[in-house]
C-alpha positions in Angstrom: 341.3 -69.2 91.2 344.3 -71.9 92.3 343.7 -75.4 90.7 344.8 -77.3 94.0 343.3 -78.4 97.3 342.8 -75.6 100.1 343.1 -76.5 103.2 340.4 -75.6 106.0 341.7 -72.7 108.1 342.0 -74.4 111.7 341.4 -72.7 115.0 344.0 -69.8 114.5 341.7 -68.5 111.8 340.0 -66.6 114.9 342.3 -63.6 113.5 341.3 -63.8 109.8 340.2 -61.7 107.7 336.3 -60.5 107.9 333.6 -62.0 105.7 330.2 -60.6 105.2 327.5 -61.8 106.8 325.0 -62.6 109.8 324.4 -59.1 110.4 327.9 -57.9 110.9 328.6 -54.1 110.7 332.6 -54.7 111.5 334.2 -52.2 108.3 331.3 -49.2 109.9 331.7 -50.1 113.7 334.7 -52.1 114.9 334.7 -51.5 118.6 331.1 -51.6 118.4 330.7 -55.0 116.8 333.6 -56.5 119.1 331.6 -59.0 121.4 332.5 -60.4 125.5 330.6 -61.8 128.3 329.9 -58.5 129.9 327.8 -57.4 126.8 326.1 -60.5 125.9 325.4 -63.0 128.8 321.7 -63.4 130.3 322.8 -64.9 133.1 322.4 -64.0 136.6 325.8 -64.0 137.5 328.8 -66.5 136.7 326.8 -69.7 134.8 330.1 -72.4 136.2 333.0 -70.0 135.0 334.9 -70.7 131.6 334.5 -74.6 131.5 330.5 -74.4 132.6 328.9 -72.8 129.8 325.8 -74.4 128.2 324.8 -74.0 125.0 322.0 -74.6 122.5 322.5 -75.8 119.1 320.4 -75.8 116.2 321.1 -77.5 113.2 319.2 -77.2 109.7 318.5 -81.2 109.9 319.5 -84.7 111.3 318.7 -85.4 107.1 322.3 -86.1 106.3 325.7 -87.2 107.4 327.2 -83.9 107.4 325.0 -82.9 110.4 326.2 -85.8 112.0 330.1 -84.8 111.7 329.3 -81.4 112.6 328.0 -82.8 115.3 331.1 -84.7 116.3 332.8 -81.2 116.3 330.1 -80.1 118.9 330.9 -82.9 120.9 335.0 -82.5 121.1 334.4 -79.3 121.9 332.0 -79.8 124.6 335.3 -82.4 126.5 337.9 -79.9 125.4 336.3 -77.3 126.8 334.4 -78.5 129.8 330.9 -77.2 128.4 327.6 -78.6 127.4 326.1 -78.2 124.2 322.2 -79.5 123.4 321.6 -79.7 119.4 318.6 -79.8 117.8 317.1 -79.9 114.4 314.4 -80.3 112.2 313.6 -83.7 110.1 314.3 -82.1 106.7 315.8 -78.8 106.0 312.6 -77.8 104.4 311.0 -78.0 107.5 311.8 -74.2 108.1 309.0 -73.5 110.2 310.0 -76.0 112.9 313.4 -74.5 112.7 312.3 -71.9 114.0 310.0 -72.9 116.2 313.1 -74.8 117.7 315.2 -71.5 117.9 312.7 -70.1 119.6 312.6 -72.7 122.3 315.9 -72.8 122.5 316.2 -68.8 123.7 313.5 -69.6 126.4 316.0 -71.6 127.9 318.0 -68.7 128.3 321.2 -70.3 127.4 324.9 -69.1 127.4 325.0 -68.8 123.8 323.1 -70.3 120.4 324.7 -71.6 117.2 322.5 -71.9 114.7 322.8 -72.8 111.1 319.4 -71.4 109.7 317.7 -72.8 107.0 316.6 -70.0 106.2 318.2 -66.9 106.2 315.1 -64.6 106.4 312.5 -66.8 108.6 315.0 -66.2 111.7 315.2 -62.6 111.8 312.0 -62.1 114.9 313.7 -65.0 116.9 317.1 -63.1 116.6 315.7 -59.7 117.7 314.0 -61.6 120.7 317.9 -63.4 121.5 319.3 -59.7 121.1 316.9 -58.6 123.8 317.5 -61.4 125.7 321.7 -60.6 125.6 322.6 -64.0 124.4 325.2 -64.3 121.8 324.5 -66.0 118.3 327.0 -67.9 116.4 325.9 -68.7 113.0 328.0 -71.3 111.3 327.2 -73.4 107.9 325.3 -70.2 106.6 324.7 -66.8 107.5 322.2 -64.7 108.2 322.9 -61.1 106.1 320.1 -59.4 107.4 320.4 -60.4 111.3 319.2 -57.3 113.3 322.8 -55.9 114.2 324.8 -56.8 117.1 322.8 -59.6 117.4 324.9 -62.1 116.0 328.5 -62.1 117.1 330.2 -64.2 114.4 329.4 -66.7 111.4 331.7 -69.6 110.9 331.0 -70.5 107.2 332.8 -72.1 104.1 333.9 -69.6 101.5 330.7 -70.8 99.1 331.3 -68.3 96.4 334.6 -69.7 96.4 333.7 -73.7 97.0 331.1 -73.7 93.9 333.8 -72.3 91.7 335.8 -75.3 92.4 333.2 -77.5 90.9 332.9 -75.0 87.6 336.6 -75.0 87.0 337.0 -78.6 87.2 333.7 -79.6 85.0 335.1 -76.7 82.4 338.2 -78.1 82.3 336.8 -82.0 81.5 334.2 -80.7 79.2 336.3 -77.6 77.5 337.3 -79.9 74.4 333.7 -80.8 73.9 332.7 -77.5 74.1 335.5 -76.0 71.7 334.2 -78.6 69.1 330.5 -78.3 69.2 328.7 -77.0 66.6 325.1 -76.1 68.6 324.3 -74.8 71.7 325.4 -77.8 74.8 323.7 -77.7 78.1 325.2 -77.7 81.8 322.8 -78.8 84.7 323.1 -77.5 88.4 321.0 -79.1 90.6 320.2 -77.3 94.4 318.5 -78.5 97.1 317.2 -74.6 98.2 316.4 -71.2 97.2 316.1 -69.7 100.8 319.9 -70.5 102.2 322.8 -68.2 102.0 325.2 -70.8 101.6 323.5 -72.7 99.1 322.5 -69.6 97.2 326.4 -68.4 97.2 327.5 -72.0 96.0 325.1 -72.4 93.4 326.1 -69.1 92.0 330.0 -69.8 92.9 329.6 -72.3 89.9 327.6 -70.4 87.9 329.6 -67.3 87.9 333.0 -69.1 87.8 331.4 -71.4 84.3 330.4 -68.0 82.7 334.0 -66.6 83.3 335.8 -69.5 82.2 333.3 -70.1 79.3 333.5 -66.2 77.8 337.0 -66.4 78.1 336.8 -68.7 75.6 334.4 -66.8 73.5 331.6 -68.1 74.2 327.8 -67.0 75.2 326.1 -68.5 78.5 322.5 -68.2 78.9 321.3 -69.2 82.0 317.8 -70.9 82.6 315.6 -72.5 85.1 315.0 -71.2 88.5 313.8 -67.5 88.4 315.7 -66.6 92.2 319.0 -67.7 90.3 318.3 -66.5 87.1 317.5 -63.3 88.7 320.9 -63.4 90.4 322.9 -63.6 86.8 324.3 -59.7 86.1 324.6 -60.5 82.4 322.7 -63.0 81.1 322.6 -63.9 77.2 319.2 -64.6 75.4 319.0 -68.7 75.3 318.6 -68.9 71.1 321.7 -67.3 70.7 323.9 -69.1 73.9 326.7 -71.8 72.9 326.1 -72.8 76.3 322.7 -73.2 78.7 323.5 -73.2 82.0 320.0 -74.8 83.5 319.5 -74.1 87.0 316.8 -76.3 89.1 315.1 -76.4 92.5 312.9 -79.0 93.9 309.7 -77.9 95.7 311.4 -79.9 99.1 314.8 -81.1 100.2 314.9 -84.6 99.6 316.7 -87.0 97.6 313.8 -88.4 95.5 312.9 -84.6 94.6 316.6 -83.8 93.6 316.4 -86.8 91.2 313.2 -85.7 89.3 314.4 -82.5 88.3 318.1 -83.7 87.7 316.5 -86.4 85.8 314.5 -83.5 83.3 318.6 -81.8 82.7 320.1 -85.0 82.1 317.1 -86.5 79.7 318.0 -83.8 77.3 320.4 -84.3 74.2 322.5 -81.4 74.9 323.3 -82.2 78.4 327.1 -82.5 78.8 327.5 -82.4 82.7 325.6 -81.1 86.1 326.4 -80.5 89.2 324.6 -81.0 92.8 325.2 -78.3 95.0 325.1 -80.4 98.2 325.1 -84.1 99.8 321.3 -83.9 99.0 321.6 -82.7 95.5 324.3 -84.8 94.7 322.3 -87.7 95.8 320.0 -87.3 94.0 321.9 -86.6 90.7 322.9 -90.2 91.6 319.9 -91.6 92.1 318.7 -90.5 88.7 321.7 -92.3 87.0 320.5 -95.6 88.7 317.9 -95.3 85.2 319.1 -93.5 83.2 323.5 -94.5 83.3 324.7 -91.7 81.1 327.4 -90.2 84.0 330.9 -91.2 83.6 334.7 -89.7 83.1 334.1 -89.3 79.1 333.3 -86.8 78.2 332.7 -88.0 74.4 330.4 -90.8 75.9 328.9 -89.6 78.9 327.7 -86.7 81.4 330.3 -85.2 83.4 329.1 -85.0 86.9 330.2 -83.0 90.2 329.0 -83.2 93.7 329.0 -81.3 96.9 330.0 -82.5 100.7 330.7 -86.5 101.3 328.5 -89.4 102.3 329.3 -93.0 101.7 327.5 -92.6 98.4 329.0 -89.7 97.0 332.1 -91.5 98.2 331.4 -94.4 96.3 330.1 -92.7 93.1 333.6 -90.8 93.3 335.8 -93.5 93.6 334.6 -95.8 90.7 334.3 -92.7 88.6 330.4 -91.7 88.3 331.4 -88.4 89.5 334.1 -86.8 88.2 334.8 -85.4 91.8 333.6 -83.6 94.2 334.1 -80.5 96.7 333.5 -81.0 100.3 333.2 -78.8 103.7 334.4 -79.5 106.8 331.5 -79.7 109.0 333.3 -81.4 112.0 335.3 -78.2 112.3 332.8 -75.6 111.6 330.2 -77.3 114.8 333.9 -77.9 116.8 334.9 -73.8 115.9 331.1 -72.9 116.5 331.4 -74.0 120.5 335.3 -72.5 120.5 333.8 -68.9 119.3 330.6 -68.9 121.9 332.8 -69.9 124.8 335.5 -66.9 123.8 332.5 -64.6 124.0 331.4 -65.8 127.6 335.0 -66.0 128.3 334.8 -62.1 127.4 337.5 -62.5 124.6 337.0 -60.7 121.1 335.8 -63.0 118.0 335.5 -62.4 114.7 334.0 -64.3 111.9 336.0 -67.2 110.5 335.6 -68.3 106.7 336.6 -71.9 105.8 337.9 -73.4 102.5 336.5 -75.8 100.4 338.3 -79.3 99.1 338.3 -80.7 95.8 338.5 -84.5 96.1 338.4 -87.1 93.5 339.6 -90.6 93.2 343.0 -90.0 93.0 343.5 -88.0 96.2 340.6 -89.1 98.4 343.3 -91.1 100.9 345.6 -87.2 101.8 345.7 -86.7 104.5 344.1 -83.3 104.4 341.1 -84.6 102.4 340.5 -87.6 104.5 339.6 -86.8 107.8 336.7 -84.1 106.2 335.4 -87.4 103.6 332.5 -88.5 106.4 329.9 -91.4 105.8 
């Protein structure tokens, strides 16, 4: 993995290589999986032509500023393309049933297309089948739906979450490597994931774990992964905790809130052997920082502090990166993802071929927050 800032792919990425997800079977039947308006429109004739399409957008929630940035991208696409889009989402990313109802309602409006950021990759399957039956094209963004009914999802616009999580692992490992080498007893690295249901959080969390294991084993260290059963079950070759040099402890709150993430983070940060912790999205990273308000253990000196990294942006995380409380964070481009999802739906309605779009993660710290490639993605 190259240790450098990775640029988000822009609109030219429409021709980029495919990623797996959202039920796509392009490798098996590329001709059948390329969608156009003739195959996927439920309209009674032309609903206004190239500049008159109407789309429904269902996001995960408006709980974090991440989704507000995505909406800005959607609004930019509306203005540039002459289309309209209504955006809705549940109050909380844990409100899975509410989102499914919103998706069902959106399908009932028979729009020209739907952009979906699914809270849970399995709960939307029935609704996606309904959209397929009604010939309403769906574009997933932020998070894919790997088991979606074949043909229901035309493209996915998603961060390479495994890669993004691995960036945080590389940066944290680089910072604590010497401490691990000198340790005469096991050390602990924490990870707080907001859920164990969405594809993007799962891939990101495992991206961190797998890269940390890879780096540690290259230095001759044994790693044991403990904690949340869902994530532990995804570890291919886990070591016994009693014989491990490094313990990676994964925590998932009962609901997606900063307060509950803070409780999980506190449980890890209170342990004497903890040397580092990663919050894998905005909510969980803010939970780590909330826990630190009472514990005051985070900082930039691995000999004295617990080293922490976050994900996404927002004013709280940015301030913590700037003052050194966080080593740094990885951010996506929610604005571009929102924009690309509407651009992709418009292409479908225009009869153009579309493909999945994969975007990269950016590492930022106090030294590069003003970089022109970084700062546009550091939303408040």
